[in-house]
mmCIF file of the N, C-alpha and C atoms, coordinates in Angstrom:
data_MODEL
# 
_entry.id   MODEL 
# 
loop_
_atom_site.group_PDB 
_atom_site.id 
_atom_site.type_symbol 
_atom_site.label_atom_id 
_atom_site.label_alt_id 
_atom_site.label_comp_id 
_atom_site.label_asym_id 
_atom_site.label_entity_id 
_atom_site.label_seq_id 
_atom_site.pdbx_PDB_ins_code 
_atom_site.Cartn_x 
_atom_site.Cartn_y 
_atom_site.Cartn_z 
_atom_site.occupancy 
_atom_site.B_iso_or_equiv 
_atom_site.pdbx_formal_charge 
_atom_site.auth_seq_id 
_atom_site.auth_comp_id 
_atom_site.auth_asym_id 
_atom_site.auth_atom_id 
_atom_site.pdbx_PDB_model_num 
ATOM 1   N N  . MET A 1 1  ? -19.909 -14.236 14.744  1.00 0.00 ? 1  MET A N  1 
ATOM 2   C CA . MET A 1 1  ? -18.937 -14.003 13.690  1.00 0.00 ? 1  MET A CA 1 
ATOM 3   C C  . MET A 1 1  ? -18.171 -12.718 14.012  1.00 0.00 ? 1  MET A C  1 
ATOM 4   N N  . GLU A 1 2  ? -16.868 -12.785 13.887  1.00 0.00 ? 2  GLU A N  1 
ATOM 5   C CA . GLU A 1 2  ? -15.984 -11.653 14.213  1.00 0.00 ? 2  GLU A CA 1 
ATOM 6   C C  . GLU A 1 2  ? -15.669 -10.851 12.956  1.00 0.00 ? 2  GLU A C  1 
ATOM 7   N N  . PHE A 1 3  ? -15.919 -9.543  13.007  1.00 0.00 ? 3  PHE A N  1 
ATOM 8   C CA . PHE A 1 3  ? -15.672 -8.684  11.856  1.00 0.00 ? 3  PHE A CA 1 
ATOM 9   C C  . PHE A 1 3  ? -14.527 -7.693  12.083  1.00 0.00 ? 3  PHE A C  1 
ATOM 10  N N  . SER A 1 4  ? -13.835 -7.818  13.187  1.00 0.00 ? 4  SER A N  1 
ATOM 11  C CA . SER A 1 4  ? -12.701 -6.939  13.468  1.00 0.00 ? 4  SER A CA 1 
ATOM 12  C C  . SER A 1 4  ? -11.521 -7.331  12.590  1.00 0.00 ? 4  SER A C  1 
ATOM 13  N N  . LEU A 1 5  ? -10.657 -6.361  12.335  1.00 0.00 ? 5  LEU A N  1 
ATOM 14  C CA . LEU A 1 5  ? -9.433  -6.658  11.590  1.00 0.00 ? 5  LEU A CA 1 
ATOM 15  C C  . LEU A 1 5  ? -8.480  -7.455  12.473  1.00 0.00 ? 5  LEU A C  1 
ATOM 16  N N  . SER A 1 6  ? -7.760  -8.376  11.852  1.00 0.00 ? 6  SER A N  1 
ATOM 17  C CA . SER A 1 6  ? -6.738  -9.137  12.576  1.00 0.00 ? 6  SER A CA 1 
ATOM 18  C C  . SER A 1 6  ? -5.514  -8.253  12.809  1.00 0.00 ? 6  SER A C  1 
ATOM 19  N N  . ASP A 1 7  ? -4.600  -8.735  13.622  1.00 0.00 ? 7  ASP A N  1 
ATOM 20  C CA . ASP A 1 7  ? -3.362  -7.988  13.868  1.00 0.00 ? 7  ASP A CA 1 
ATOM 21  C C  . ASP A 1 7  ? -2.581  -7.786  12.573  1.00 0.00 ? 7  ASP A C  1 
ATOM 22  N N  . ASP A 1 8  ? -2.538  -8.811  11.713  1.00 0.00 ? 8  ASP A N  1 
ATOM 23  C CA . ASP A 1 8  ? -1.849  -8.688  10.418  1.00 0.00 ? 8  ASP A CA 1 
ATOM 24  C C  . ASP A 1 8  ? -2.515  -7.633  9.540   1.00 0.00 ? 8  ASP A C  1 
ATOM 25  N N  . GLN A 1 9  ? -3.823  -7.627  9.509   1.00 0.00 ? 9  GLN A N  1 
ATOM 26  C CA . GLN A 1 9  ? -4.546  -6.653  8.682   1.00 0.00 ? 9  GLN A CA 1 
ATOM 27  C C  . GLN A 1 9  ? -4.330  -5.232  9.186   1.00 0.00 ? 9  GLN A C  1 
ATOM 28  N N  . ILE A 1 10 ? -4.304  -5.061  10.484  1.00 0.00 ? 10 ILE A N  1 
ATOM 29  C CA . ILE A 1 10 ? -4.038  -3.740  11.068  1.00 0.00 ? 10 ILE A CA 1 
ATOM 30  C C  . ILE A 1 10 ? -2.612  -3.297  10.732  1.00 0.00 ? 10 ILE A C  1 
ATOM 31  N N  . ALA A 1 11 ? -1.659  -4.231  10.820  1.00 0.00 ? 11 ALA A N  1 
ATOM 32  C CA . ALA A 1 11 ? -0.265  -3.894  10.497  1.00 0.00 ? 11 ALA A CA 1 
ATOM 33  C C  . ALA A 1 11 ? -0.126  -3.506  9.029   1.00 0.00 ? 11 ALA A C  1 
ATOM 34  N N  . ILE A 1 12 ? -0.808  -4.207  8.149   1.00 0.00 ? 12 ILE A N  1 
ATOM 35  C CA . ILE A 1 12 ? -0.789  -3.870  6.716   1.00 0.00 ? 12 ILE A CA 1 
ATOM 36  C C  . ILE A 1 12 ? -1.374  -2.481  6.499   1.00 0.00 ? 12 ILE A C  1 
ATOM 37  N N  . ARG A 1 13 ? -2.511  -2.219  7.101   1.00 0.00 ? 13 ARG A N  1 
ATOM 38  C CA . ARG A 1 13 ? -3.157  -0.905  6.974   1.00 0.00 ? 13 ARG A CA 1 
ATOM 39  C C  . ARG A 1 13 ? -2.249  0.210   7.477   1.00 0.00 ? 13 ARG A C  1 
ATOM 40  N N  . ASP A 1 14 ? -1.669  0.012   8.651   1.00 0.00 ? 14 ASP A N  1 
ATOM 41  C CA . ASP A 1 14 ? -0.819  1.045   9.248   1.00 0.00 ? 14 ASP A CA 1 
ATOM 42  C C  . ASP A 1 14 ? 0.442   1.289   8.419   1.00 0.00 ? 14 ASP A C  1 
ATOM 43  N N  . LEU A 1 15 ? 1.037   0.218   7.891   1.00 0.00 ? 15 LEU A N  1 
ATOM 44  C CA . LEU A 1 15 ? 2.227   0.362   7.061   1.00 0.00 ? 15 LEU A CA 1 
ATOM 45  C C  . LEU A 1 15 ? 1.907   1.129   5.778   1.00 0.00 ? 15 LEU A C  1 
ATOM 46  N N  . ALA A 1 16 ? 0.803   0.779   5.139   1.00 0.00 ? 16 ALA A N  1 
ATOM 47  C CA . ALA A 1 16 ? 0.401   1.481   3.917   1.00 0.00 ? 16 ALA A CA 1 
ATOM 48  C C  . ALA A 1 16 ? 0.134   2.957   4.200   1.00 0.00 ? 16 ALA A C  1 
ATOM 49  N N  . LYS A 1 17 ? -0.568  3.252   5.286   1.00 0.00 ? 17 LYS A N  1 
ATOM 50  C CA . LYS A 1 17 ? -0.842  4.645   5.650   1.00 0.00 ? 17 LYS A CA 1 
ATOM 51  C C  . LYS A 1 17 ? 0.441   5.422   5.915   1.00 0.00 ? 17 LYS A C  1 
ATOM 52  N N  . GLN A 1 18 ? 1.393   4.769   6.581   1.00 0.00 ? 18 GLN A N  1 
ATOM 53  C CA . GLN A 1 18 ? 2.655   5.441   6.886   1.00 0.00 ? 18 GLN A CA 1 
ATOM 54  C C  . GLN A 1 18 ? 3.429   5.756   5.610   1.00 0.00 ? 18 GLN A C  1 
ATOM 55  N N  . ILE A 1 19 ? 3.575   4.776   4.737   1.00 0.00 ? 19 ILE A N  1 
ATOM 56  C CA . ILE A 1 19 ? 4.337   4.971   3.498   1.00 0.00 ? 19 ILE A CA 1 
ATOM 57  C C  . ILE A 1 19 ? 3.688   6.039   2.633   1.00 0.00 ? 19 ILE A C  1 
ATOM 58  N N  . ILE A 1 20 ? 2.398   5.932   2.433   1.00 0.00 ? 20 ILE A N  1 
ATOM 59  C CA . ILE A 1 20 ? 1.692   6.884   1.567   1.00 0.00 ? 20 ILE A CA 1 
ATOM 60  C C  . ILE A 1 20 ? 1.652   8.263   2.212   1.00 0.00 ? 20 ILE A C  1 
ATOM 61  N N  . GLY A 1 21 ? 1.412   8.316   3.509   1.00 0.00 ? 21 GLY A N  1 
ATOM 62  C CA . GLY A 1 21 ? 1.371   9.597   4.209   1.00 0.00 ? 21 GLY A CA 1 
ATOM 63  C C  . GLY A 1 21 ? 2.700   10.321  4.208   1.00 0.00 ? 21 GLY A C  1 
ATOM 64  N N  . ASP A 1 22 ? 3.780   9.571   4.404   1.00 0.00 ? 22 ASP A N  1 
ATOM 65  C CA . ASP A 1 22 ? 5.117   10.175  4.399   1.00 0.00 ? 22 ASP A CA 1 
ATOM 66  C C  . ASP A 1 22 ? 5.463   10.730  3.021   1.00 0.00 ? 22 ASP A C  1 
ATOM 67  N N  . ARG A 1 23 ? 5.009   10.068  1.986   1.00 0.00 ? 23 ARG A N  1 
ATOM 68  C CA . ARG A 1 23 ? 5.334   10.470  0.608   1.00 0.00 ? 23 ARG A CA 1 
ATOM 69  C C  . ARG A 1 23 ? 4.432   11.604  0.115   1.00 0.00 ? 23 ARG A C  1 
ATOM 70  N N  . SER A 1 24 ? 3.212   11.638  0.575   1.00 0.00 ? 24 SER A N  1 
ATOM 71  C CA . SER A 1 24 ? 2.201   12.531  0.002   1.00 0.00 ? 24 SER A CA 1 
ATOM 72  C C  . SER A 1 24 ? 2.031   13.821  0.791   1.00 0.00 ? 24 SER A C  1 
ATOM 73  N N  . THR A 1 25 ? 3.103   14.582  0.891   1.00 0.00 ? 25 THR A N  1 
ATOM 74  C CA . THR A 1 25 ? 2.991   15.888  1.537   1.00 0.00 ? 25 THR A CA 1 
ATOM 75  C C  . THR A 1 25 ? 2.215   16.835  0.627   1.00 0.00 ? 25 THR A C  1 
ATOM 76  N N  . ASP A 1 26 ? 1.710   17.905  1.178   1.00 0.00 ? 26 ASP A N  1 
ATOM 77  C CA . ASP A 1 26 ? 0.973   18.884  0.367   1.00 0.00 ? 26 ASP A CA 1 
ATOM 78  C C  . ASP A 1 26 ? 1.832   19.407  -0.780  1.00 0.00 ? 26 ASP A C  1 
ATOM 79  N N  . GLU A 1 27 ? 3.087   19.713  -0.484  1.00 0.00 ? 27 GLU A N  1 
ATOM 80  C CA . GLU A 1 27 ? 3.988   20.241  -1.509  1.00 0.00 ? 27 GLU A CA 1 
ATOM 81  C C  . GLU A 1 27 ? 4.218   19.215  -2.621  1.00 0.00 ? 27 GLU A C  1 
ATOM 82  N N  . PHE A 1 28 ? 4.450   17.946  -2.232  1.00 0.00 ? 28 PHE A N  1 
ATOM 83  C CA . PHE A 1 28 ? 4.672   16.916  -3.234  1.00 0.00 ? 28 PHE A CA 1 
ATOM 84  C C  . PHE A 1 28 ? 3.439   16.725  -4.114  1.00 0.00 ? 28 PHE A C  1 
ATOM 85  N N  . VAL A 1 29 ? 2.273   16.646  -3.506  1.00 0.00 ? 29 VAL A N  1 
ATOM 86  C CA . VAL A 1 29 ? 1.041   16.435  -4.273  1.00 0.00 ? 29 VAL A CA 1 
ATOM 87  C C  . VAL A 1 29 ? 0.811   17.590  -5.248  1.00 0.00 ? 29 VAL A C  1 
ATOM 88  N N  . ARG A 1 30 ? 1.060   18.806  -4.799  1.00 0.00 ? 30 ARG A N  1 
ATOM 89  C CA . ARG A 1 30 ? 0.906   19.982  -5.670  1.00 0.00 ? 30 ARG A CA 1 
ATOM 90  C C  . ARG A 1 30 ? 1.878   19.908  -6.847  1.00 0.00 ? 30 ARG A C  1 
ATOM 91  N N  . ASP A 1 31 ? 3.145   19.626  -6.559  1.00 0.00 ? 31 ASP A N  1 
ATOM 92  C CA . ASP A 1 31 ? 4.155   19.538  -7.621  1.00 0.00 ? 31 ASP A CA 1 
ATOM 93  C C  . ASP A 1 31 ? 3.858   18.381  -8.570  1.00 0.00 ? 31 ASP A C  1 
ATOM 94  N N  . PHE A 1 32 ? 3.419   17.249  -8.025  1.00 0.00 ? 32 PHE A N  1 
ATOM 95  C CA . PHE A 1 32 ? 3.126   16.089  -8.859  1.00 0.00 ? 32 PHE A CA 1 
ATOM 96  C C  . PHE A 1 32 ? 1.931   16.368  -9.774  1.00 0.00 ? 32 PHE A C  1 
ATOM 97  N N  . ALA A 1 33 ? 0.942   17.061  -9.261  1.00 0.00 ? 33 ALA A N  1 
ATOM 98  C CA . ALA A 1 33 ? -0.242  17.393  -10.062 1.00 0.00 ? 33 ALA A CA 1 
ATOM 99  C C  . ALA A 1 33 ? 0.122   18.275  -11.249 1.00 0.00 ? 33 ALA A C  1 
ATOM 100 N N  . GLU A 1 34 ? 1.151   19.073  -11.090 1.00 0.00 ? 34 GLU A N  1 
ATOM 101 C CA . GLU A 1 34 ? 1.579   19.967  -12.163 1.00 0.00 ? 34 GLU A CA 1 
ATOM 102 C C  . GLU A 1 34 ? 2.583   19.308  -13.116 1.00 0.00 ? 34 GLU A C  1 
ATOM 103 N N  . SER A 1 35 ? 3.010   18.100  -12.793 1.00 0.00 ? 35 SER A N  1 
ATOM 104 C CA . SER A 1 35 ? 3.986   17.409  -13.641 1.00 0.00 ? 35 SER A CA 1 
ATOM 105 C C  . SER A 1 35 ? 3.269   16.621  -14.736 1.00 0.00 ? 35 SER A C  1 
ATOM 106 N N  . ASP A 1 36 ? 4.051   16.050  -15.619 1.00 0.00 ? 36 ASP A N  1 
ATOM 107 C CA . ASP A 1 36 ? 3.511   15.227  -16.702 1.00 0.00 ? 36 ASP A CA 1 
ATOM 108 C C  . ASP A 1 36 ? 3.503   13.745  -16.349 1.00 0.00 ? 36 ASP A C  1 
ATOM 109 N N  . GLU A 1 37 ? 3.863   13.407  -15.137 1.00 0.00 ? 37 GLU A N  1 
ATOM 110 C CA . GLU A 1 37 ? 3.941   12.006  -14.711 1.00 0.00 ? 37 GLU A CA 1 
ATOM 111 C C  . GLU A 1 37 ? 2.534   11.427  -14.541 1.00 0.00 ? 37 GLU A C  1 
ATOM 112 N N  . ALA A 1 38 ? 2.363   10.164  -14.962 1.00 0.00 ? 38 ALA A N  1 
ATOM 113 C CA . ALA A 1 38 ? 1.074   9.488   -14.843 1.00 0.00 ? 38 ALA A CA 1 
ATOM 114 C C  . ALA A 1 38 ? 0.890   8.875   -13.453 1.00 0.00 ? 38 ALA A C  1 
ATOM 115 N N  . PHE A 1 39 ? 2.005   8.478   -12.822 1.00 0.00 ? 39 PHE A N  1 
ATOM 116 C CA . PHE A 1 39 ? 1.953   7.893   -11.484 1.00 0.00 ? 39 PHE A CA 1 
ATOM 117 C C  . PHE A 1 39 ? 3.297   8.108   -10.804 1.00 0.00 ? 39 PHE A C  1 
ATOM 118 N N  . ASP A 1 40 ? 3.316   7.942   -9.505  1.00 0.00 ? 40 ASP A N  1 
ATOM 119 C CA . ASP A 1 40 ? 4.519   8.164   -8.707  1.00 0.00 ? 40 ASP A CA 1 
ATOM 120 C C  . ASP A 1 40 ? 5.337   6.870   -8.646  1.00 0.00 ? 40 ASP A C  1 
ATOM 121 N N  . LYS A 1 41 ? 6.364   6.795   -9.455  1.00 0.00 ? 41 LYS A N  1 
ATOM 122 C CA . LYS A 1 41 ? 7.194   5.591   -9.534  1.00 0.00 ? 41 LYS A CA 1 
ATOM 123 C C  . LYS A 1 41 ? 7.862   5.275   -8.200  1.00 0.00 ? 41 LYS A C  1 
ATOM 124 N N  . GLN A 1 42 ? 8.298   6.300   -7.509  1.00 0.00 ? 42 GLN A N  1 
ATOM 125 C CA . GLN A 1 42 ? 8.973   6.073   -6.230  1.00 0.00 ? 42 GLN A CA 1 
ATOM 126 C C  . GLN A 1 42 ? 8.006   5.514   -5.184  1.00 0.00 ? 42 GLN A C  1 
ATOM 127 N N  . LEU A 1 43 ? 6.766   6.001   -5.173  1.00 0.00 ? 43 LEU A N  1 
ATOM 128 C CA . LEU A 1 43 ? 5.783   5.469   -4.239  1.00 0.00 ? 43 LEU A CA 1 
ATOM 129 C C  . LEU A 1 43 ? 5.530   3.993   -4.513  1.00 0.00 ? 43 LEU A C  1 
ATOM 130 N N  . TRP A 1 44 ? 5.371   3.626   -5.773  1.00 0.00 ? 44 TRP A N  1 
ATOM 131 C CA . TRP A 1 44 ? 5.160   2.223   -6.128  1.00 0.00 ? 44 TRP A CA 1 
ATOM 132 C C  . TRP A 1 44 ? 6.363   1.377   -5.712  1.00 0.00 ? 44 TRP A C  1 
ATOM 133 N N  . ALA A 1 45 ? 7.575   1.917   -5.856  1.00 0.00 ? 45 ALA A N  1 
ATOM 134 C CA . ALA A 1 45 ? 8.776   1.192   -5.440  1.00 0.00 ? 45 ALA A CA 1 
ATOM 135 C C  . ALA A 1 45 ? 8.788   0.993   -3.921  1.00 0.00 ? 45 ALA A C  1 
ATOM 136 N N  . LEU A 1 46 ? 8.393   2.013   -3.183  1.00 0.00 ? 46 LEU A N  1 
ATOM 137 C CA . LEU A 1 46 ? 8.331   1.900   -1.723  1.00 0.00 ? 46 LEU A CA 1 
ATOM 138 C C  . LEU A 1 46 ? 7.303   0.853   -1.295  1.00 0.00 ? 46 LEU A C  1 
ATOM 139 N N  . LEU A 1 47 ? 6.144   0.854   -1.948  1.00 0.00 ? 47 LEU A N  1 
ATOM 140 C CA . LEU A 1 47 ? 5.108   -0.135  -1.636  1.00 0.00 ? 47 LEU A CA 1 
ATOM 141 C C  . LEU A 1 47 ? 5.589   -1.547  -1.974  1.00 0.00 ? 47 LEU A C  1 
ATOM 142 N N  . ALA A 1 48 ? 6.305   -1.683  -3.074  1.00 0.00 ? 48 ALA A N  1 
ATOM 143 C CA . ALA A 1 48 ? 6.840   -2.993  -3.463  1.00 0.00 ? 48 ALA A CA 1 
ATOM 144 C C  . ALA A 1 48 ? 7.903   -3.457  -2.472  1.00 0.00 ? 48 ALA A C  1 
ATOM 145 N N  . ASP A 1 49 ? 8.809   -2.566  -2.088  1.00 0.00 ? 49 ASP A N  1 
ATOM 146 C CA . ASP A 1 49 ? 9.858   -2.916  -1.133  1.00 0.00 ? 49 ASP A CA 1 
ATOM 147 C C  . ASP A 1 49 ? 9.272   -3.359  0.206   1.00 0.00 ? 49 ASP A C  1 
ATOM 148 N N  . ALA A 1 50 ? 8.123   -2.802  0.567   1.00 0.00 ? 50 ALA A N  1 
ATOM 149 C CA . ALA A 1 50 ? 7.462   -3.163  1.825   1.00 0.00 ? 50 ALA A CA 1 
ATOM 150 C C  . ALA A 1 50 ? 6.643   -4.451  1.695   1.00 0.00 ? 50 ALA A C  1 
ATOM 151 N N  . GLY A 1 51 ? 6.563   -5.005  0.495   1.00 0.00 ? 51 GLY A N  1 
ATOM 152 C CA . GLY A 1 51 ? 5.816   -6.241  0.281   1.00 0.00 ? 51 GLY A CA 1 
ATOM 153 C C  . GLY A 1 51 ? 4.323   -6.052  0.145   1.00 0.00 ? 51 GLY A C  1 
ATOM 154 N N  . LEU A 1 52 ? 3.886   -4.822  -0.065  1.00 0.00 ? 52 LEU A N  1 
ATOM 155 C CA . LEU A 1 52 ? 2.452   -4.553  -0.111  1.00 0.00 ? 52 LEU A CA 1 
ATOM 156 C C  . LEU A 1 52 ? 1.823   -4.796  -1.483  1.00 0.00 ? 52 LEU A C  1 
ATOM 157 N N  . LEU A 1 53 ? 2.618   -4.914  -2.520  1.00 0.00 ? 53 LEU A N  1 
ATOM 158 C CA . LEU A 1 53 ? 2.042   -5.118  -3.856  1.00 0.00 ? 53 LEU A CA 1 
ATOM 159 C C  . LEU A 1 53 ? 1.746   -6.587  -4.154  1.00 0.00 ? 53 LEU A C  1 
ATOM 160 N N  . GLY A 1 54 ? 2.325   -7.482  -3.386  1.00 0.00 ? 54 GLY A N  1 
ATOM 161 C CA . GLY A 1 54 ? 2.106   -8.901  -3.624  1.00 0.00 ? 54 GLY A CA 1 
ATOM 162 C C  . GLY A 1 54 ? 1.278   -9.573  -2.543  1.00 0.00 ? 54 GLY A C  1 
ATOM 163 N N  . LEU A 1 55 ? 0.471   -8.806  -1.853  1.00 0.00 ? 55 LEU A N  1 
ATOM 164 C CA . LEU A 1 55 ? -0.285  -9.358  -0.732  1.00 0.00 ? 55 LEU A CA 1 
ATOM 165 C C  . LEU A 1 55 ? -1.161  -10.542 -1.119  1.00 0.00 ? 55 LEU A C  1 
ATOM 166 N N  . ALA A 1 56 ? -1.865  -10.448 -2.226  1.00 0.00 ? 56 ALA A N  1 
ATOM 167 C CA . ALA A 1 56 ? -2.830  -11.482 -2.603  1.00 0.00 ? 56 ALA A CA 1 
ATOM 168 C C  . ALA A 1 56 ? -2.237  -12.563 -3.491  1.00 0.00 ? 56 ALA A C  1 
ATOM 169 N N  . LEU A 1 57 ? -0.948  -12.466 -3.793  1.00 0.00 ? 57 LEU A N  1 
ATOM 170 C CA . LEU A 1 57 ? -0.306  -13.491 -4.611  1.00 0.00 ? 57 LEU A CA 1 
ATOM 171 C C  . LEU A 1 57 ? 0.083   -14.683 -3.735  1.00 0.00 ? 57 LEU A C  1 
ATOM 172 N N  . PRO A 1 58 ? 0.105   -15.875 -4.318  1.00 0.00 ? 58 PRO A N  1 
ATOM 173 C CA . PRO A 1 58 ? 0.530   -17.040 -3.547  1.00 0.00 ? 58 PRO A CA 1 
ATOM 174 C C  . PRO A 1 58 ? 2.007   -16.945 -3.145  1.00 0.00 ? 58 PRO A C  1 
ATOM 175 N N  . ALA A 1 59 ? 2.339   -17.542 -2.033  1.00 0.00 ? 59 ALA A N  1 
ATOM 176 C CA . ALA A 1 59 ? 3.722   -17.519 -1.542  1.00 0.00 ? 59 ALA A CA 1 
ATOM 177 C C  . ALA A 1 59 ? 4.677   -18.174 -2.535  1.00 0.00 ? 59 ALA A C  1 
ATOM 178 N N  . LYS A 1 60 ? 4.213   -19.160 -3.289  1.00 0.00 ? 60 LYS A N  1 
ATOM 179 C CA . LYS A 1 60 ? 5.099   -19.868 -4.212  1.00 0.00 ? 60 LYS A CA 1 
ATOM 180 C C  . LYS A 1 60 ? 5.602   -18.981 -5.351  1.00 0.00 ? 60 LYS A C  1 
ATOM 181 N N  . VAL A 1 61 ? 4.957   -17.821 -5.571  1.00 0.00 ? 61 VAL A N  1 
ATOM 182 C CA . VAL A 1 61 ? 5.428   -16.876 -6.584  1.00 0.00 ? 61 VAL A CA 1 
ATOM 183 C C  . VAL A 1 61 ? 5.928   -15.576 -5.950  1.00 0.00 ? 61 VAL A C  1 
ATOM 184 N N  . GLY A 1 62 ? 6.198   -15.625 -4.642  1.00 0.00 ? 62 GLY A N  1 
ATOM 185 C CA . GLY A 1 62 ? 6.758   -14.469 -3.948  1.00 0.00 ? 62 GLY A CA 1 
ATOM 186 C C  . GLY A 1 62 ? 5.750   -13.586 -3.257  1.00 0.00 ? 62 GLY A C  1 
ATOM 187 N N  . GLY A 1 63 ? 4.496   -13.997 -3.235  1.00 0.00 ? 63 GLY A N  1 
ATOM 188 C CA . GLY A 1 63 ? 3.455   -13.204 -2.579  1.00 0.00 ? 63 GLY A CA 1 
ATOM 189 C C  . GLY A 1 63 ? 3.345   -13.517 -1.101  1.00 0.00 ? 63 GLY A C  1 
ATOM 190 N N  . SER A 1 64 ? 2.277   -13.011 -0.494  1.00 0.00 ? 64 SER A N  1 
ATOM 191 C CA . SER A 1 64 ? 2.085   -13.162 0.945   1.00 0.00 ? 64 SER A CA 1 
ATOM 192 C C  . SER A 1 64 ? 0.905   -14.044 1.317   1.00 0.00 ? 64 SER A C  1 
ATOM 193 N N  . ASP A 1 65 ? 0.181   -14.563 0.334   1.00 0.00 ? 65 ASP A N  1 
ATOM 194 C CA . ASP A 1 65 ? -0.958  -15.461 0.590   1.00 0.00 ? 65 ASP A CA 1 
ATOM 195 C C  . ASP A 1 65 ? -2.110  -14.798 1.348   1.00 0.00 ? 65 ASP A C  1 
ATOM 196 N N  . PHE A 1 66 ? -2.219  -13.490 1.272   1.00 0.00 ? 66 PHE A N  1 
ATOM 197 C CA . PHE A 1 66 ? -3.373  -12.835 1.872   1.00 0.00 ? 66 PHE A CA 1 
ATOM 198 C C  . PHE A 1 66 ? -4.497  -12.790 0.847   1.00 0.00 ? 66 PHE A C  1 
ATOM 199 N N  . ALA A 1 67 ? -5.548  -12.050 1.145   1.00 0.00 ? 67 ALA A N  1 
ATOM 200 C CA . ALA A 1 67 ? -6.718  -12.024 0.264   1.00 0.00 ? 67 ALA A CA 1 
ATOM 201 C C  . ALA A 1 67 ? -7.120  -10.586 -0.045  1.00 0.00 ? 67 ALA A C  1 
ATOM 202 N N  . LEU A 1 68 ? -8.291  -10.432 -0.603  1.00 0.00 ? 68 LEU A N  1 
ATOM 203 C CA . LEU A 1 68 ? -8.779  -9.127  -1.047  1.00 0.00 ? 68 LEU A CA 1 
ATOM 204 C C  . LEU A 1 68 ? -8.929  -8.131  0.092   1.00 0.00 ? 68 LEU A C  1 
ATOM 205 N N  . LEU A 1 69 ? -9.294  -8.587  1.261   1.00 0.00 ? 69 LEU A N  1 
ATOM 206 C CA . LEU A 1 69 ? -9.452  -7.679  2.396   1.00 0.00 ? 69 LEU A CA 1 
ATOM 207 C C  . LEU A 1 69 ? -8.155  -6.953  2.719   1.00 0.00 ? 69 LEU A C  1 
ATOM 208 N N  . GLU A 1 70 ? -7.041  -7.671  2.659   1.00 0.00 ? 70 GLU A N  1 
ATOM 209 C CA . GLU A 1 70 ? -5.746  -7.049  2.934   1.00 0.00 ? 70 GLU A CA 1 
ATOM 210 C C  . GLU A 1 70 ? -5.360  -6.074  1.815   1.00 0.00 ? 70 GLU A C  1 
ATOM 211 N N  . VAL A 1 71 ? -5.657  -6.431  0.580   1.00 0.00 ? 71 VAL A N  1 
ATOM 212 C CA . VAL A 1 71 ? -5.410  -5.522  -0.550  1.00 0.00 ? 71 VAL A CA 1 
ATOM 213 C C  . VAL A 1 71 ? -6.240  -4.254  -0.366  1.00 0.00 ? 71 VAL A C  1 
ATOM 214 N N  . CYS A 1 72 ? -7.468  -4.406  0.079   1.00 0.00 ? 72 CYS A N  1 
ATOM 215 C CA . CYS A 1 72 ? -8.351  -3.242  0.291   1.00 0.00 ? 72 CYS A CA 1 
ATOM 216 C C  . CYS A 1 72 ? -7.794  -2.299  1.365   1.00 0.00 ? 72 CYS A C  1 
ATOM 217 N N  . GLN A 1 73 ? -7.069  -2.831  2.329   1.00 0.00 ? 73 GLN A N  1 
ATOM 218 C CA . GLN A 1 73 ? -6.447  -1.976  3.343   1.00 0.00 ? 73 GLN A CA 1 
ATOM 219 C C  . GLN A 1 73 ? -5.430  -1.039  2.696   1.00 0.00 ? 73 GLN A C  1 
ATOM 220 N N  . VAL A 1 74 ? -4.681  -1.548  1.732   1.00 0.00 ? 74 VAL A N  1 
ATOM 221 C CA . VAL A 1 74 ? -3.698  -0.727  1.017   1.00 0.00 ? 74 VAL A CA 1 
ATOM 222 C C  . VAL A 1 74 ? -4.420  0.276   0.127   1.00 0.00 ? 74 VAL A C  1 
ATOM 223 N N  . LEU A 1 75 ? -5.430  -0.181  -0.599  1.00 0.00 ? 75 LEU A N  1 
ATOM 224 C CA . LEU A 1 75 ? -6.168  0.711   -1.509  1.00 0.00 ? 75 LEU A CA 1 
ATOM 225 C C  . LEU A 1 75 ? -6.853  1.835   -0.731  1.00 0.00 ? 75 LEU A C  1 
ATOM 226 N N  . GLU A 1 76 ? -7.379  1.527   0.429   1.00 0.00 ? 76 GLU A N  1 
ATOM 227 C CA . GLU A 1 76 ? -8.034  2.553   1.240   1.00 0.00 ? 76 GLU A CA 1 
ATOM 228 C C  . GLU A 1 76 ? -7.046  3.608   1.709   1.00 0.00 ? 76 GLU A C  1 
ATOM 229 N N  . ALA A 1 77 ? -5.829  3.174   2.042   1.00 0.00 ? 77 ALA A N  1 
ATOM 230 C CA . ALA A 1 77 ? -4.796  4.108   2.494   1.00 0.00 ? 77 ALA A CA 1 
ATOM 231 C C  . ALA A 1 77 ? -4.447  5.078   1.390   1.00 0.00 ? 77 ALA A C  1 
# 
């Protein structure tokens, strides 16, 4: 049984890490922590634009037909 990540799973992980890493500079995190915002709307928009928020949704509703493992790659990032 193979437990390695597939090429698609690696690409999802790398994309999520890039988007989150680019957005989450030390200065931004410090400023955001001091703000009254509950979440980073722009980060969520970037993740949505990259197609990462609909990974586990069926293609017939605009998702990517992936599963929980791919979602976990984004959550881990």
